[in-house]
VOVOZA-135011 format. One line per 8 residues: their letters; for each residue x, z, y of N, C-alpha, C, CB. Coordinates in nm, 2 decimals. Each point is the difference from the previous one (the first is absolute). Glycine has a CB too. Example, Ala and Ser with C-alpha at 12.3 -4.5 7.8 and 13.67 -1.06 7.14 Angstrom:
2
as> 1.32 0.78 -0.57 -0.09 0.00 0.12 0.09 0.00 0.12 -0.19 0.12 -0.12; 0.15 -0.19 0.23 0.09 0.00 0.11 -0.08 0.08 0.11 0.12 -0.22 -0.06 .
END
This chain:
254
mhpttnpd> 0.08 0.00 -0.12 -0.08 0.00 0.12 0.09 0.00 0.12 -0.18 0.12 -0.12; 0.12 -0.18 0.23 0.08 0.00 0.13 -0.02 0.13 0.07 -0.03 -0.25 0.01; 0.13 0.29 0.07 -0.01 0.12 0.08 -0.10 -0.02 0.11 0.24 0.06 -0.05; -0.27 0.05 0.12 -0.09 -0.01 0.12 0.05 -0.11 0.09 -0.06 0.24 -0.02; -0.03 -0.32 0.07 0.04 -0.12 0.08 0.02 0.04 0.14 -0.12 -0.15 -0.16; 0.20 0.07 0.23 0.04 0.02 0.14 -0.07 -0.12 0.07 0.22 0.12 -0.05; -0.29 -0.09 0.16 -0.07 -0.11 0.07 0.10 -0.10 0.06 -0.19 0.16 0.05; 0.31 -0.11 -0.01 0.10 -0.09 0.06 0.05 -0.10 -0.11 0.07 0.17 0.17 .
hkmieels> -0.07 -0.12 -0.30 0.04 -0.09 -0.11 -0.10 -0.10 -0.02 0.13 0.19 -0.10; -0.26 -0.16 0.11 -0.10 -0.10 -0.02 0.01 -0.11 0.11 -0.15 0.18 -0.11; 0.19 -0.14 0.23 0.02 -0.10 0.10 0.11 -0.10 -0.04 -0.07 0.16 0.17; 0.17 -0.11 -0.24 0.10 -0.10 -0.04 -0.05 -0.10 -0.10 0.17 0.18 0.03; -0.27 -0.13 -0.12 -0.06 -0.09 -0.09 -0.08 -0.11 0.08 -0.02 0.18 -0.18; -0.05 -0.14 0.28 -0.07 -0.10 0.09 0.10 -0.10 0.06 -0.18 0.17 0.05; 0.29 -0.11 0.00 0.10 -0.09 0.06 0.06 -0.10 -0.11 0.06 0.18 0.17; -0.04 -0.13 -0.29 0.05 -0.09 -0.10 -0.10 -0.12 -0.03 0.14 0.19 -0.10 .
lnhwqpls> -0.27 -0.16 0.11 -0.09 -0.10 -0.02 0.01 -0.11 0.11 -0.16 0.16 -0.12; 0.18 -0.11 0.24 0.01 -0.09 0.12 0.13 -0.08 0.00 -0.14 0.16 0.13; 0.24 -0.10 -0.19 0.14 -0.06 0.02 0.03 -0.09 -0.11 0.07 0.20 0.12; -0.14 -0.20 -0.23 0.02 -0.10 -0.11 -0.14 -0.06 -0.03 0.20 0.13 -0.11; -0.22 -0.24 0.19 -0.13 -0.05 0.01 -0.03 -0.09 -0.12 0.01 0.01 0.24; -0.14 0.00 -0.30 -0.04 -0.10 -0.10 -0.05 -0.13 0.07 -0.06 0.18 -0.16; 0.01 -0.27 0.09 -0.07 -0.12 0.06 -0.14 0.03 0.03 0.15 -0.15 -0.13; -0.21 0.24 0.05 -0.14 0.03 0.03 -0.03 0.14 -0.06 -0.07 -0.24 0.00 .
tllydgwv> -0.03 0.31 0.06 -0.04 0.13 -0.05 -0.15 0.01 -0.02 0.19 0.10 0.12; -0.24 -0.01 -0.20 -0.14 0.02 -0.03 -0.02 0.15 0.01 -0.03 -0.21 -0.14; -0.05 0.26 0.23 -0.03 0.15 0.01 -0.12 0.03 -0.09 0.10 0.01 0.23; -0.08 0.08 -0.33 -0.10 0.03 -0.10 -0.02 0.15 -0.01 0.05 -0.22 -0.13; -0.15 0.27 0.21 -0.04 0.14 -0.01 0.13 0.09 0.02 -0.20 -0.06 -0.15; 0.28 0.02 0.25 0.11 0.08 0.04 0.13 -0.04 -0.07 -0.15 0.18 0.03; 0.14 -0.26 -0.14 0.12 -0.05 -0.06 0.04 -0.14 0.07 -0.06 0.12 -0.22; 0.19 -0.14 0.24 0.05 -0.12 0.06 0.06 -0.09 -0.12 0.05 0.12 0.23 .
lrfakgyt> -0.12 -0.23 -0.25 0.05 -0.10 -0.10 0.08 -0.10 0.07 -0.20 0.04 -0.15; 0.32 -0.07 0.10 0.09 -0.09 0.07 0.04 -0.11 -0.10 0.09 0.19 0.14; -0.07 -0.31 -0.08 0.02 -0.12 -0.07 0.11 -0.09 0.07 -0.24 0.01 -0.09; 0.34 -0.05 0.01 0.10 -0.09 0.06 0.06 -0.09 -0.11 0.05 0.17 0.17; -0.14 -0.23 -0.25 0.05 -0.10 -0.10 0.10 0.06 -0.10 -0.05 -0.18 0.17; 0.04 0.31 -0.19 0.09 0.06 -0.10 0.14 0.03 0.05 -0.13 -0.12 -0.17; 0.16 0.10 0.30 0.13 0.03 0.05 0.01 0.14 0.04 0.03 -0.24 0.08; 0.04 0.32 -0.16 0.03 0.15 0.01 -0.13 0.08 -0.04 0.17 -0.05 0.18 .
kransiqp> -0.14 0.17 -0.24 -0.11 0.09 -0.03 -0.06 0.06 0.12 0.12 0.05 -0.21; -0.04 -0.03 0.32 -0.06 0.07 0.12 -0.11 -0.09 0.06 0.22 0.11 0.04; -0.20 -0.24 -0.05 -0.10 -0.09 0.07 -0.11 -0.05 -0.10 0.18 -0.06 0.16; -0.18 0.11 -0.28 -0.10 -0.05 -0.10 -0.06 0.12 -0.08 0.12 -0.22 -0.01; -0.14 0.33 0.08 -0.05 0.12 -0.06 -0.11 0.07 0.08 0.23 0.02 -0.11; -0.29 0.08 0.04 -0.11 0.07 0.06 0.06 0.13 0.06 -0.17 -0.10 -0.17; 0.14 0.13 0.29 0.04 0.12 0.07 -0.12 0.09 0.02 0.19 -0.13 0.12; -0.21 0.23 -0.21 -0.12 0.08 0.01 0.03 0.12 0.08 -0.07 -0.08 -0.22 .
ihystqdv> 0.09 0.06 0.35 0.05 0.12 0.09 -0.11 0.05 0.09 0.23 -0.10 -0.01; -0.35 0.03 0.01 -0.10 0.05 0.09 -0.12 0.05 -0.08 0.07 -0.16 0.18; -0.18 0.21 -0.12 -0.11 0.05 -0.06 -0.05 -0.08 -0.12 -0.07 0.10 0.22; 0.01 -0.04 -0.32 -0.06 -0.07 -0.11 -0.13 0.07 -0.03 0.22 -0.07 -0.10; -0.33 -0.01 0.10 -0.14 0.06 -0.01 -0.07 -0.05 -0.13 -0.01 0.02 0.25; 0.04 -0.14 -0.29 -0.07 -0.06 -0.11 0.06 0.04 -0.14 -0.05 -0.20 0.14; -0.02 0.17 -0.25 0.05 0.04 -0.13 0.14 -0.06 -0.02 -0.24 0.02 -0.09; 0.34 0.07 0.06 0.13 -0.05 -0.01 0.02 -0.10 -0.12 0.08 0.22 0.11 .
hekieece> -0.15 -0.19 -0.22 0.02 -0.09 -0.12 -0.05 -0.14 0.03 -0.02 0.20 -0.15; -0.09 -0.21 0.22 -0.06 -0.13 0.05 0.10 -0.07 0.09 -0.24 0.08 -0.03; 0.30 0.00 0.12 0.09 -0.06 0.10 0.12 -0.06 -0.07 -0.07 0.17 0.17; 0.13 -0.09 -0.27 0.11 -0.05 -0.07 -0.03 -0.13 -0.07 0.08 0.24 -0.03; -0.20 -0.24 -0.04 -0.03 -0.12 -0.07 -0.02 -0.12 0.09 -0.11 0.14 -0.17; 0.05 -0.12 0.29 -0.02 -0.11 0.09 0.14 -0.05 0.05 -0.23 0.10 0.07; 0.32 0.00 -0.04 0.14 -0.04 0.04 0.06 -0.09 -0.11 0.02 0.21 0.14; -0.04 -0.17 -0.26 0.06 -0.08 -0.11 -0.06 -0.14 0.00 0.04 0.21 -0.14 .
riyashql> -0.16 -0.22 0.16 -0.07 -0.14 0.01 0.06 -0.08 0.12 -0.21 0.09 -0.11; 0.22 -0.02 0.22 0.05 -0.07 0.12 0.14 -0.05 -0.02 -0.15 0.14 0.14; 0.24 -0.06 -0.19 0.14 -0.04 -0.02 0.01 -0.11 -0.11 0.08 0.23 0.08; -0.16 -0.21 -0.18 0.01 -0.11 -0.11 -0.05 -0.13 0.06 -0.04 0.17 -0.18; -0.05 -0.17 0.27 -0.05 -0.13 0.06 0.11 -0.06 0.09 -0.24 0.09 -0.01; 0.34 -0.01 0.05 0.11 -0.06 0.07 0.12 -0.02 -0.09 -0.08 0.12 0.21; 0.06 -0.11 -0.34 0.11 -0.02 -0.10 0.11 0.11 0.03 -0.05 -0.25 -0.02; 0.01 0.37 0.05 0.10 0.11 0.02 -0.03 0.12 -0.09 0.03 -0.08 0.24 .
stlfkitp> 0.07 0.15 -0.28 -0.02 0.13 -0.06 -0.06 0.10 0.09 0.20 -0.05 -0.15; -0.27 0.14 0.10 -0.05 0.11 0.09 0.10 0.11 0.02 -0.24 -0.05 -0.08; 0.28 0.07 0.20 0.10 0.10 0.04 -0.05 0.10 0.10 0.18 -0.17 -0.04; -0.17 0.30 0.01 -0.03 0.10 0.09 0.13 0.07 0.05 -0.23 0.04 -0.11; 0.24 -0.02 0.24 0.11 0.07 0.06 -0.04 0.15 0.00 0.09 -0.20 0.14; -0.02 0.29 -0.21 -0.04 0.14 -0.01 0.09 0.08 0.09 -0.09 -0.03 -0.24; 0.04 0.08 0.35 0.07 0.08 0.09 -0.06 0.14 0.00 0.05 -0.20 0.15; 0.00 0.30 -0.07 -0.06 0.13 0.01 -0.14 -0.01 0.07 0.23 0.10 0.01 .
fvqpnhld> -0.27 -0.21 0.04 -0.12 -0.01 0.08 -0.11 -0.07 -0.06 0.15 0.00 0.19; -0.15 -0.03 -0.33 -0.10 -0.08 -0.06 -0.13 0.07 0.00 0.17 -0.09 -0.15; -0.28 0.01 0.16 -0.14 0.04 0.00 -0.07 -0.07 -0.11 0.01 0.05 0.25; -0.07 0.02 -0.34 0.00 0.14 -0.02 0.13 0.05 -0.06 -0.24 -0.01 -0.04; 0.27 0.14 0.06 0.13 0.05 -0.03 0.04 0.00 -0.15 -0.02 0.13 0.20; -0.08 -0.15 -0.29 0.03 0.00 -0.14 0.01 -0.15 -0.05 -0.12 0.22 -0.03; 0.13 -0.31 0.12 0.00 -0.14 -0.04 0.12 -0.03 -0.10 -0.10 -0.06 0.22; 0.21 0.11 -0.20 0.12 -0.03 -0.09 -0.04 0.04 -0.14 0.16 0.04 0.19 .
qllqergy> -0.22 0.07 -0.21 -0.04 0.04 -0.14 -0.10 -0.09 -0.06 0.05 0.24 0.06; -0.15 -0.29 0.02 -0.10 -0.09 -0.04 0.06 -0.13 -0.05 -0.16 0.11 0.16; 0.26 -0.16 -0.08 0.06 -0.13 -0.03 0.09 0.02 -0.13 0.00 -0.06 0.24; 0.06 0.17 -0.26 0.08 0.02 -0.12 -0.10 0.00 -0.12 0.17 0.14 0.12; -0.28 -0.08 -0.11 -0.10 0.00 -0.11 -0.05 -0.14 -0.03 -0.07 0.23 0.06; 0.07 -0.32 0.04 -0.05 -0.14 -0.01 0.12 -0.09 -0.05 -0.18 0.04 0.18; 0.29 0.02 -0.21 0.11 -0.09 -0.05 0.10 -0.05 0.10 -0.15 -0.06 -0.18; 0.14 0.10 0.30 0.09 -0.04 0.10 0.14 0.07 -0.02 -0.19 -0.05 0.17 .
tvvdrthi> 0.30 -0.03 -0.15 0.13 0.06 -0.02 0.07 0.01 0.14 0.02 -0.10 -0.23; 0.08 0.19 0.23 0.07 0.03 0.12 0.12 -0.09 0.02 -0.07 0.24 -0.01; 0.09 -0.30 0.12 0.12 -0.08 0.03 0.05 0.03 0.14 -0.09 -0.18 -0.15; 0.22 0.16 0.17 0.06 0.01 0.13 -0.02 0.13 0.08 -0.02 -0.25 0.01; 0.06 0.36 -0.08 -0.01 0.12 0.08 0.10 -0.01 0.12 -0.06 0.13 -0.22; 0.01 -0.10 0.33 0.07 -0.03 0.13 -0.01 0.12 0.10 -0.05 -0.24 -0.03; 0.17 0.27 0.09 0.00 0.10 0.10 -0.01 -0.05 0.14 0.15 0.13 -0.15; -0.24 -0.06 0.23 0.00 -0.03 0.15 0.10 0.10 0.06 -0.24 -0.08 0.00 .
qtrsldnl> 0.33 0.02 0.08 0.11 0.09 0.06 -0.01 -0.02 0.15 0.15 -0.02 -0.20; -0.11 0.12 0.28 0.00 -0.01 0.15 0.12 0.06 0.05 -0.25 0.01 0.01; 0.28 -0.04 0.12 0.10 0.07 0.07 -0.03 -0.01 0.15 0.18 -0.05 -0.18; -0.14 0.15 0.26 -0.01 -0.01 0.14 0.10 -0.10 0.05 -0.08 0.24 0.02; 0.05 -0.30 0.10 0.10 -0.09 0.06 0.09 0.07 0.10 -0.16 -0.18 -0.03; 0.16 0.31 0.03 0.10 0.08 0.08 0.13 -0.01 -0.08 -0.18 0.16 0.10; 0.29 -0.14 -0.02 0.14 0.01 -0.06 0.03 -0.12 -0.09 -0.02 0.25 0.02; -0.01 -0.37 0.03 0.04 -0.12 -0.08 0.15 -0.03 0.02 -0.24 -0.09 0.02 .
kepdhpdv> 0.31 0.06 -0.13 0.13 -0.05 0.01 0.00 -0.14 0.07 0.07 0.13 -0.21; 0.04 -0.16 0.27 0.01 -0.14 0.06 0.06 -0.09 -0.11 0.04 0.09 0.23; -0.10 -0.21 -0.25 0.06 -0.09 -0.10 0.14 -0.05 0.04 -0.23 -0.07 -0.07; 0.31 0.04 -0.03 0.13 -0.05 0.02 0.01 -0.15 -0.01 0.09 0.21 -0.09; -0.18 -0.27 0.02 0.00 -0.15 -0.02 -0.09 -0.06 0.11 0.03 0.02 -0.25; 0.03 -0.10 0.34 -0.08 -0.04 0.12 -0.08 -0.13 -0.03 0.18 0.10 0.14; -0.15 -0.18 -0.24 -0.05 -0.13 -0.01 -0.14 0.00 -0.07 0.24 -0.09 -0.01; -0.34 0.12 0.09 -0.14 -0.01 -0.05 -0.08 -0.07 0.10 0.02 0.22 -0.13 .
kineqlte> -0.14 -0.27 0.08 -0.10 -0.07 0.08 -0.13 0.06 -0.02 0.13 -0.21 0.00; -0.20 0.25 0.10 -0.14 0.05 -0.01 -0.09 -0.09 0.08 0.08 0.24 -0.04; -0.18 -0.30 -0.03 -0.10 -0.08 0.06 -0.13 0.07 -0.01 0.12 -0.21 -0.05; -0.20 0.21 0.16 -0.13 0.06 0.00 -0.11 -0.10 -0.04 0.08 0.16 0.17; -0.05 -0.28 -0.20 -0.09 -0.10 -0.05 0.06 -0.05 -0.13 -0.08 -0.07 0.23; -0.01 0.04 -0.33 0.04 -0.05 -0.13 0.06 -0.14 0.03 -0.17 0.13 -0.13; 0.29 -0.16 0.07 0.06 -0.13 0.02 0.02 -0.06 -0.14 0.11 0.07 0.21; -0.11 -0.21 -0.21 0.03 -0.07 -0.13 0.14 0.04 -0.05 -0.15 -0.19 0.07 .
ewldhfcr> 0.24 0.21 0.02 0.14 0.04 -0.04 0.00 0.13 -0.08 0.09 -0.13 0.20; -0.16 0.23 -0.14 0.00 0.13 -0.07 -0.07 -0.01 -0.13 0.00 0.12 0.22; -0.11 -0.19 -0.23 -0.07 -0.02 -0.12 0.08 -0.07 -0.11 -0.22 0.00 0.13; 0.30 -0.10 -0.08 0.08 -0.07 -0.09 0.10 0.09 -0.07 -0.02 -0.20 0.14; 0.09 0.29 -0.06 0.10 0.09 -0.05 -0.07 0.10 -0.09 0.14 -0.03 0.21; -0.25 0.08 -0.17 -0.07 0.10 -0.08 -0.03 -0.05 -0.14 -0.10 0.11 0.21; 0.04 -0.23 -0.21 -0.04 -0.06 -0.13 0.12 -0.04 -0.08 -0.20 -0.09 0.11; 0.31 0.05 -0.05 0.12 -0.02 -0.07 0.05 0.13 -0.07 0.06 -0.20 0.16 .
lnqvndlh> -0.05 0.30 -0.08 0.06 0.13 -0.05 -0.09 0.06 -0.11 0.11 0.04 0.22; -0.25 -0.06 -0.20 -0.09 0.07 -0.09 -0.05 -0.10 -0.11 -0.07 0.15 0.19; 0.12 -0.27 -0.19 -0.04 -0.10 -0.10 -0.15 -0.02 0.00 0.20 0.06 -0.14; -0.26 -0.07 0.26 -0.14 -0.02 0.01 -0.03 -0.15 -0.01 -0.03 0.20 0.15; -0.07 -0.24 -0.24 -0.03 -0.14 -0.02 -0.09 -0.05 0.11 0.02 0.03 -0.25; -0.04 -0.17 0.25 -0.06 -0.06 0.12 -0.15 0.05 0.01 0.15 -0.20 -0.03; -0.22 0.22 -0.08 -0.14 0.05 0.01 0.00 0.13 0.07 -0.06 -0.13 -0.21; 0.14 0.23 0.16 0.00 0.13 0.06 0.06 0.00 0.14 0.02 0.10 -0.23 .
retmeqml> 0.06 -0.19 0.26 0.06 -0.01 0.14 -0.12 -0.03 0.09 0.22 -0.08 -0.08; -0.31 -0.01 0.05 -0.11 -0.03 0.08 -0.09 0.12 0.02 0.01 -0.24 -0.07; -0.03 0.31 -0.04 -0.09 0.12 0.00 0.07 0.10 0.09 -0.09 -0.04 -0.23; 0.22 0.07 0.21 0.06 0.10 0.08 0.00 -0.03 0.15 0.15 0.05 -0.19; -0.13 -0.18 0.22 0.00 -0.04 0.14 -0.14 0.03 0.07 0.16 -0.18 -0.05; -0.26 0.16 -0.03 -0.14 0.03 0.06 -0.01 0.16 0.01 -0.10 -0.21 -0.10; 0.15 0.28 0.00 -0.01 0.15 0.00 0.07 0.05 0.12 -0.02 0.01 -0.25; 0.14 -0.06 0.28 0.08 0.06 0.11 -0.06 -0.04 0.13 0.20 -0.02 -0.14 .
tnictrvg> -0.26 -0.10 0.15 -0.07 -0.04 0.12 -0.12 0.08 0.03 0.08 -0.23 -0.04; -0.14 0.29 -0.06 -0.12 0.09 0.01 0.03 0.13 0.06 -0.10 -0.12 -0.19; 0.23 0.17 0.20 0.03 0.13 0.06 -0.03 0.00 0.15 0.18 0.03 -0.18; -0.26 0.07 0.22 -0.05 0.01 0.13 0.08 0.08 0.10 -0.22 -0.03 -0.10; 0.32 0.10 0.05 0.08 0.09 0.09 0.14 -0.05 0.01 -0.14 0.20 -0.06; 0.23 -0.13 0.14 0.13 -0.05 0.03 0.09 -0.01 -0.13 -0.02 0.09 0.24; 0.08 -0.20 -0.26 0.09 -0.02 -0.12 0.14 -0.04 0.04 -0.21 -0.07 -0.13; 0.31 0.12 0.06 0.13 -0.05 0.02 0.06 -0.06 -0.13 0.03 0.17 0.18 .
fisllidg> 0.00 -0.30 -0.18 0.06 -0.06 -0.11 0.15 0.00 0.01 -0.21 -0.15 -0.03; 0.28 0.21 -0.05 0.14 0.02 0.01 0.08 -0.08 -0.10 -0.04 0.23 0.10; 0.15 -0.28 -0.05 0.10 -0.07 -0.09 0.14 0.05 0.03 -0.14 -0.21 -0.02; 0.22 0.24 -0.08 0.14 0.04 0.01 0.09 -0.11 -0.04 -0.06 0.25 -0.03; 0.16 -0.28 0.11 0.09 -0.11 -0.03 0.14 0.04 -0.03 -0.15 -0.14 0.14; 0.22 0.07 -0.22 0.14 0.01 -0.02 0.06 -0.14 0.01 -0.02 0.21 -0.15; 0.11 -0.23 0.24 0.06 -0.14 0.02 -0.10 -0.10 0.02 0.20 0.07 -0.13; -0.31 -0.04 0.20 -0.11 -0.10 0.03 -0.10 -0.02 -0.11 0.16 -0.10 0.15 .
qvvacgfg> -0.14 0.17 -0.26 -0.09 -0.01 -0.11 -0.09 0.12 -0.01 0.17 -0.14 -0.13; -0.30 0.12 0.12 -0.10 0.11 -0.02 0.01 0.05 -0.14 -0.16 -0.10 0.17; 0.20 0.23 -0.18 0.02 0.06 -0.14 -0.10 0.12 -0.02 0.24 -0.07 0.01; -0.32 0.10 0.09 -0.10 0.10 -0.02 -0.11 -0.02 0.10 0.17 0.17 -0.09; -0.29 -0.12 0.05 -0.11 -0.01 0.10 -0.11 0.09 -0.04 0.05 -0.24 0.05; -0.15 0.26 0.04 -0.11 0.09 -0.02 -0.09 0.00 0.12 0.13 0.14 -0.16; -0.23 -0.05 0.17 -0.07 0.01 0.12 -0.06 0.14 0.02 -0.06 -0.25 -0.01; 0.03 0.28 0.14 -0.07 0.12 0.03 -0.12 -0.02 0.08 0.22 0.12 -0.01 .
vvergymg> -0.32 -0.03 0.00 -0.13 -0.01 0.07 -0.02 0.13 0.07 -0.09 -0.17 -0.17; 0.06 0.16 0.30 -0.02 0.12 0.08 -0.15 0.02 0.03 0.23 -0.02 0.10; -0.28 0.14 -0.12 -0.14 0.03 0.03 -0.01 0.16 0.00 -0.09 -0.22 -0.10; 0.02 0.27 0.20 -0.04 0.14 0.01 0.12 0.09 -0.01 -0.22 -0.06 -0.09; 0.34 0.02 0.15 0.11 0.09 -0.01 0.09 -0.01 -0.12 -0.13 0.15 0.14; 0.09 -0.23 -0.23 0.08 -0.02 -0.13 0.05 -0.15 -0.01 -0.13 0.18 -0.11; 0.24 -0.19 0.05 0.04 -0.14 -0.04 0.02 0.00 -0.15 0.12 -0.04 0.21; -0.20 -0.05 -0.28 0.02 -0.02 -0.14 0.11 -0.10 -0.03 -0.25 0.05 -0.03 .
lydiitda> 0.33 -0.02 -0.07 0.10 -0.10 -0.04 -0.04 -0.07 -0.12 0.18 0.15 0.09; -0.16 -0.28 -0.09 -0.05 -0.09 -0.11 0.10 -0.10 -0.04 -0.23 0.04 0.08; 0.23 -0.07 -0.21 0.07 -0.11 -0.06 0.15 0.00 0.04 -0.22 -0.13 -0.01; 0.29 0.24 0.00 0.14 0.00 0.02 0.07 -0.06 -0.12 -0.02 0.21 0.15; 0.09 -0.32 -0.13 0.07 -0.07 -0.11 0.14 -0.04 0.05 -0.23 -0.08 -0.09; 0.32 0.09 0.00 0.14 -0.04 0.02 0.04 -0.10 -0.11 0.06 0.22 0.11; 0.01 -0.32 -0.06 0.06 -0.10 -0.10 0.08 0.07 -0.11 0.01 -0.17 0.19; -0.04 0.13 -0.31 0.06 0.06 -0.12 0.15 0.00 0.01 -0.19 -0.06 -0.14 .
nfrnrgla> 0.25 -0.04 0.20 0.15 -0.01 0.02 0.06 0.09 0.10 -0.03 -0.24 -0.08; -0.06 0.31 0.16 0.05 0.08 0.11 -0.05 0.14 -0.01 0.01 -0.20 0.14; -0.05 0.24 -0.26 -0.05 0.14 -0.01 0.11 0.10 -0.02 -0.20 -0.09 -0.10; 0.17 0.22 0.12 0.10 0.11 -0.01 0.10 -0.01 0.11 -0.04 0.01 -0.25; 0.01 -0.06 0.36 0.09 -0.01 0.12 -0.06 0.07 0.12 0.09 -0.21 -0.09; -0.20 0.28 0.07 -0.06 0.07 0.11 -0.08 -0.08 0.10 0.18 0.16 -0.03; -0.21 -0.29 -0.01 -0.06 -0.09 0.10 -0.15 0.04 0.02 0.16 -0.18 -0.07; -0.23 0.22 -0.04 -0.14 0.04 0.02 -0.01 0.12 0.09 -0.05 -0.09 -0.23 .
eqmilhll> 0.14 0.18 0.22 0.00 0.12 0.09 0.02 -0.05 0.14 0.09 0.15 -0.18; 0.01 -0.24 0.21 0.02 -0.04 0.13 -0.12 -0.08 0.06 0.24 -0.02 -0.05; -0.30 -0.06 -0.03 -0.12 -0.07 0.05 -0.12 0.09 0.03 0.07 -0.19 -0.14; -0.09 0.29 0.05 -0.11 0.10 0.02 0.03 0.08 0.13 -0.04 0.01 -0.25; 0.16 0.03 0.27 0.03 0.07 0.13 -0.03 -0.08 0.12 0.18 0.12 -0.12; -0.15 -0.25 0.12 -0.04 -0.09 0.11 -0.15 0.00 0.02 0.20 -0.14 -0.04; -0.27 0.13 -0.08 -0.15 -0.01 0.01 -0.06 0.14 0.04 0.01 -0.17 -0.18; 0.05 0.28 0.14 -0.05 0.13 0.05 0.02 0.01 0.15 0.05 0.10 -0.22 .
hwgkenga> 0.06 -0.14 0.27 0.02 0.00 0.15 -0.10 -0.09 0.07 0.24 0.05 -0.04; -0.27 -0.17 -0.02 -0.09 -0.09 0.06 -0.14 0.07 0.00 0.13 -0.20 -0.08; -0.17 0.26 -0.03 -0.13 0.07 -0.01 -0.01 0.11 0.11 -0.01 -0.05 -0.24; 0.12 0.13 0.26 0.00 0.11 0.10 -0.02 -0.06 0.14 0.15 0.14 -0.15; -0.08 -0.25 0.17 -0.01 -0.07 0.14 -0.14 -0.05 0.02 0.24 -0.06 -0.01; -0.32 0.04 -0.10 -0.13 -0.06 0.01 -0.11 0.11 -0.02 0.09 -0.22 -0.07; -0.06 0.34 0.09 -0.10 0.11 0.00 -0.02 0.08 -0.13 -0.10 -0.14 0.16; 0.18 0.11 -0.26 -0.01 0.08 -0.12 0.08 0.13 0.01 -0.03 -0.21 -0.14 .
aasylavv> -0.02 0.32 0.09 0.07 0.13 0.00 0.04 0.03 -0.15 -0.14 0.08 0.20; 0.09 -0.15 -0.30 0.03 0.02 -0.14 -0.01 -0.13 -0.07 -0.08 0.24 0.01; 0.13 -0.24 -0.13 0.00 -0.12 -0.09 -0.05 0.05 -0.14 0.18 -0.12 0.13; -0.25 0.02 -0.20 -0.04 0.03 -0.13 0.04 -0.12 -0.09 -0.19 0.15 0.08; 0.20 -0.13 -0.21 0.02 -0.11 -0.09 -0.05 0.04 -0.14 0.21 -0.08 0.13; -0.22 -0.02 -0.22 -0.04 0.02 -0.14 0.12 -0.04 -0.08 -0.25 -0.04 0.05; 0.28 0.12 -0.15 0.11 -0.03 -0.09 -0.04 0.04 -0.14 0.17 0.04 0.18; -0.16 -0.14 -0.28 -0.04 0.03 -0.14 0.09 0.11 -0.05 -0.07 -0.24 -0.03 .
annapalk> 0.00 0.33 -0.05 0.06 0.13 -0.03 0.13 -0.02 -0.09 -0.23 0.10 0.02; 0.24 -0.21 -0.10 0.11 -0.02 -0.09 0.11 -0.09 0.06 -0.15 0.04 -0.19; 0.14 -0.07 0.32 0.10 -0.08 0.07 0.11 0.08 0.05 -0.17 -0.17 0.06; 0.27 0.21 -0.14 0.10 0.10 0.04 0.09 -0.05 0.11 0.00 0.07 -0.23; 0.04 -0.20 0.24 0.08 -0.04 0.12 -0.07 0.02 0.13 0.12 -0.16 -0.15; -0.25 0.12 0.15 -0.08 0.01 0.12 -0.02 0.14 0.04 -0.12 -0.22 -0.05; 0.09 0.31 -0.05 -0.02 0.14 0.03 0.12 0.06 0.06 -0.16 0.02 -0.19; 0.28 -0.06 0.14 0.13 0.05 0.06 0.02 -0.05 0.14 0.10 0.00 -0.23 .
lyaklgfs> -0.13 -0.12 0.25 0.01 -0.06 0.14 -0.09 0.07 0.10 0.06 -0.22 -0.10; -0.19 0.24 0.06 -0.09 0.06 0.10 0.03 0.15 0.02 -0.17 -0.17 -0.07; 0.22 0.24 -0.03 0.04 0.13 0.02 0.12 0.01 0.09 -0.08 0.06 -0.23; 0.17 -0.15 0.22 0.12 -0.01 0.09 -0.05 -0.02 0.15 0.15 -0.08 -0.19; -0.26 0.00 0.20 -0.05 -0.03 0.14 -0.09 0.11 0.05 0.01 -0.24 -0.06; -0.03 0.35 -0.02 -0.08 0.11 0.05 -0.15 0.00 -0.04 0.17 0.01 0.18; -0.21 -0.10 -0.26 -0.14 0.00 -0.05 -0.03 0.10 -0.10 -0.01 -0.25 0.05; -0.11 0.31 -0.06 -0.03 0.09 -0.10 -0.15 -0.02 -0.04 0.17 0.17 0.08 .
kiytywyr> -0.20 -0.14 -0.21 -0.13 -0.03 -0.05 -0.11 0.09 0.05 0.11 -0.07 -0.21; -0.23 0.01 0.24 -0.11 0.08 0.05 -0.11 0.00 -0.11 0.06 -0.04 0.24; -0.08 -0.07 -0.31 -0.09 -0.01 -0.11 0.03 -0.11 -0.09 -0.18 0.11 0.14; 0.11 -0.12 -0.25 0.02 -0.10 -0.10 -0.13 -0.07 -0.03 0.19 0.13 -0.11; -0.19 -0.26 0.08 -0.11 -0.07 -0.04 0.03 -0.09 -0.12 -0.09 0.00 0.23; -0.01 -0.05 -0.30 0.03 -0.09 -0.11 -0.12 -0.10 -0.01 0.14 0.17 -0.12; -0.13 -0.27 0.03 -0.11 -0.09 -0.02 -0.06 0.03 -0.14 0.11 -0.17 0.15; -0.24 0.15 -0.16 -0.07 0.00 -0.13 -0.04 -0.15 -0.02 -0.08 0.25 0.01 .
vkeaki> 0.12 -0.31 -0.12 -0.03 -0.14 -0.02 -0.08 -0.02 -0.13 0.21 -0.06 0.12; -0.30 -0.03 -0.12 -0.07 -0.05 -0.12 0.01 -0.15 0.01 -0.16 0.19 -0.01; 0.23 -0.25 -0.10 0.03 -0.14 0.00 -0.13 -0.08 0.00 0.21 0.04 -0.12; -0.22 -0.15 0.19 -0.12 -0.08 0.01 -0.02 -0.07 -0.14 0.03 -0.04 0.25; -0.15 0.02 -0.29 -0.04 -0.07 -0.12 -0.06 -0.13 0.05 -0.03 0.21 -0.15; 0.11 -0.31 0.18 -0.05 -0.13 0.06 0.05 -0.12 -0.09 0.00 0.11 0.23 .
END
């Protein structure tokens, strides 16, 4: 069971919905159903974080029908804020399995180190160049590239798309989204040939400073619980866990 929930933490869940946009959403009795042609769990899952008044078993069955009609597996994101609060147990009883246990981490933007690596670019508009590099580093195919471009264009608040260069070559990239005093960090990726050189740390420091300059007082991120290198990096940067979420998945029968 989750510990007593913190209202500030629930706000971070809301921010994460805003900062990783799907292509479309359906609001169903307080549950937010998100769709993005199967690109990422975050954008193709049910977020049951608001009130729930209807029979929960009927709601689950209807969600299964809706996602099957989109040729998608039914995915629920289970946070400390789920409504009703026994939903995780109900899904387990219905044969849903747990995947991608993930930590939400935060840090204040006070006392930030200055980065040592100066060669970065931050654009506040999505560019074809940034998307090219992101897709190359992340091995995103053309279909998902088009989907991601639409998802990133759907973000309604201030965004910084960052690239880090060595000898004129982009070797790392990511982006940050600022809203309500927080900056969310997303899709931090480093070229496999340039890892273990501290470049992700340098890039994130630049992005944290940019967020602070644009009104953020704190930053948050999501890191998969078994990603030891990322956990080590974010601990070094001063991030610490505030809560954990996971997905419950039932494979589509289509």
